[in-house]
N, C-alpha and C positions, 0 to 999 in steps of 0.2 A: 352414660346418661341417655334417656330416651330421645327419639327423633323430635325435632322442634315441630310442633303442630302449626297449622295455618292460623289458628286462633287459640287463645287460652280458654279453658272450659272447666266446668265441674260436671262430672257424670254421676248421677245418683243411681247407684247399683241396687238400692233398696231404701224404702222409706218406712219400714216397720219399726215401731218402738214398743218396748215392754214385752212381757212374756207371752201373753195370749195371742197378740197379733203375730208375733214371731213364730210361736209354736204351731199355730194354725196356718201360717204363711198366707194370711189375708193380704199382706203386702210383703214384698221381698225384703231381705235383711242383709244386703251385701255391703253396705257402707257407701263411701264416696271416693271417687277418683278425681284428684285435682291435677290439671296440667297447667303449669305456671312458668312462663318463659322457657319452655322446653323441659322443665323438671317435672317428673311424674311422681306423685305421692298419693298413697292410698290411706284413707283415714277410716278407722274402725271397721275392719273386715269381719262382719257378723256372719251368721250361718248362710251358706250358699254363695258367698262372695266369688269363689272361683268359678262356679257354674254361671253366675251372672256375667262375669268377665268374658268367658269364652262363648257365651250365647248372645252377647251384645252384637248389634249391627250398627257400625262396624265392630269387629271383635276388639276387646281391650286385652292386649297381649301382656301378661304378667312379667315377661322378660324385659318389657320397657319401663317397668317400675324402677324408681331410684330410691324410694324410701317408703316405709310404713309407719304410721303413727297410731298408737292406741291412746285414746283419751282416758280410758279406764278399762278394768279387767272383766266387766260383766259380759256374759256370753253373747248378748245381742250386739255387742261391739267388738268382740275378740274371738269368737268361736272358730273362725277360719284363719287366724293369724299364722298358725303353723303350716297349713297347706299353702298359704300365699307366700310364705318365706321359701318353701320348697319350690314353688312354681317360679318365683322371681329368680332363683339361683339355679334353675334346671336341676332340681334334686340335690343341690349342694355341690354340683360339679363346677359351677362358676361362682366363686366367692365374691359376692357383690351386695350392694344395698345396705341401708342403715335402718335400724328399728329404733324408734323413739317411743318410750313407754314409761309409765309410772313404775316405781320400784316394786310395788306389791304384785305386779303381774309376773315378776321373775322370782320372787322369794317363796314364802310359805304357800303351798297349794298353787304352784305357778300355772298360768295359762299358756305361757311360752315354753315349750318343751326344751330341755337342755340340749338334746342332740341337734336341734336345728339352729341353735345360737351360733355354732361355729361356721355355719354356711354364710353368715352375714359379714360384711366388711367391718361393721361396728354396731354396738348397741349404746344408745345414749339415754340416760335416765332423765326424764323431765320432772321439773319441780316448779313450785309457785314462784313467779317472777323470772322464769328462765327465758333465755333468748338463744336461738339456734340458727346458724347460718347454713343454708342448703346450697346456694350458689352465690356468685358475685351479686346477683340481682334479686334473689329470693331468700327470705328468711321467715321464721315464725317465732312467736312468743307464747308462753303459757302464763298469763298475767295473774291468774286467780285460782286458788283451790276451791272447787265447788262444794256445795253442801249436798253430799250424796254418800250412800253407805260405803263405797270403796273410794280410794284415792282417785280423784277425777279433776281434769283440767280442761278449760276451754282454750281456744286457739285464736290468735290473730296472725294471719298471713300477710306478709309485705312483699310486693313486687315493684318493678320499676314504674308500673302504671296505676296501681290501685292497692287497696287493703281489703281483706276479707276476714270478717269476724265470725267465729263459730261458738255459739253458746250451747254446750251439750247438757247432759242430764244434771239437774240441780233443783233444789228448792229455791224459790225466789228469796233474794236478800239484796239490800240496797247497793252493795258494792258492785253488783253486776253492771249498774248504770255508769260506772266510772271506767270500765275496762274494755268495752267492746264497741269501739267507735269507727268500725270499718265502713267503706263505701257500700259493700255488700254484707248483709247480716243474715246468717243462717241460724235458725233457732230450733232446737229440739222441743217439740210441744206434745207431750204424751197425753195430757188431759185437756178435755174441752172445758170443763168446769172443775173446781176444787172447793169443797166446803171446808169449814173450819176444823171439823173432826178429822177429815181425810188429810188435811194439810199437815197435821202433827206427825204423821208417819210416812207420807208419800213425798218422796224427794224428786218431784218433777214439776215442770212449769205448766200452767194452764193458759187459755186464751186471754183471760183477764191480766195475767202477768205479762204476756207478750204485748198487749196493748200499752201497758205502762212503759215497757222497755222501748218500743219503737217510737212512741210519741215523745219520749225523752231524747233518744239518740238520733232519730230521724235519718236513717241510712238512705242511700239512693234506691236500694232494692232490699226487701226482706223476703227470705225464702223460708217457709215453714216446712219442718221435716220431722221424722221420727215419731210417727203417730201411734198412740195407743187406741184401745177399743172405742172409747168415747169420742175421740177425734174421727176415727174411721166412720162411725155411725153418723156423725154430724156432717160428713163429706168435706174433707179439707179444702177443696177448691171453692166450695160455697162459703166456708168460714173465711177464707182468705179474701174473697171478693167483698164480703160484708165488712171485714176489718179495713180494707182499703177505702171503702165508702165512708166509714166512721172517722178515719184518721186523715184522709187525703193523701196517703202515702202509697207507694207501689209495693204491694204485698202479694206474693204468689205462693201456691202450695207445690212442693216438689212431688213428682210422680215417679214410680218405678221406671228406670231407664231414661229419665229425662236428662238431656244434655243442655246445660245452661252455658251459653256463649257469653263470656265475660265482657267482650267488646260491645255487647248489646246494651250495656249499662250507660254508655255515652253516645 
């Protein structure tokens, strides 16, 4: 297990969402590093994750990772999963770490290569309603299958001090309001607005959806993340400030390289 940090934190290795922002690297796409009670878990290592880790100041050492979670198999969430497994295990010379992933990332047209799977201590298939123990004090649940083209799950992390909810890529549906009641809520918001025609085929949340979610759940802090082109053009920090004024809630926009100190919530 990684060295216990002074404080628990979330490091945003990239905040890009959807294909255009990722392919143009208008924002980085490295995913999120959670350090919780000394346990280090990487969520959704998209393109450039390894580069973002080693270029961070201070450096995020992949050998200190204890686990990797894929919420789903799309490349903006999983493109660097194989290189991160190699880095975590020193090229496979140290068998260690756990990969948590939906089954379809391993089966037909797999995004996790077969040769790196043996480098890991264990692979765990995540499912709707699943509960997974990471340490004596840290666990996570995947309460709900999201409405997205590939098998996709949001996450609730539980620690000795707080809960963190992560709503990843999905079309809005009412069940979301029942499942993500963490003290800290991170929401992937690809779209600034979504019209009715777009909503039929675009499986992503908009700011209108986010407003309904946060006013219902009322977390202590909401962090907007995973921005598509319309959000980038609208300037996420400006959108977050406006949403805070409208709701009276603490809402911030993640930035590339942002380190969020979880103790700052209290």
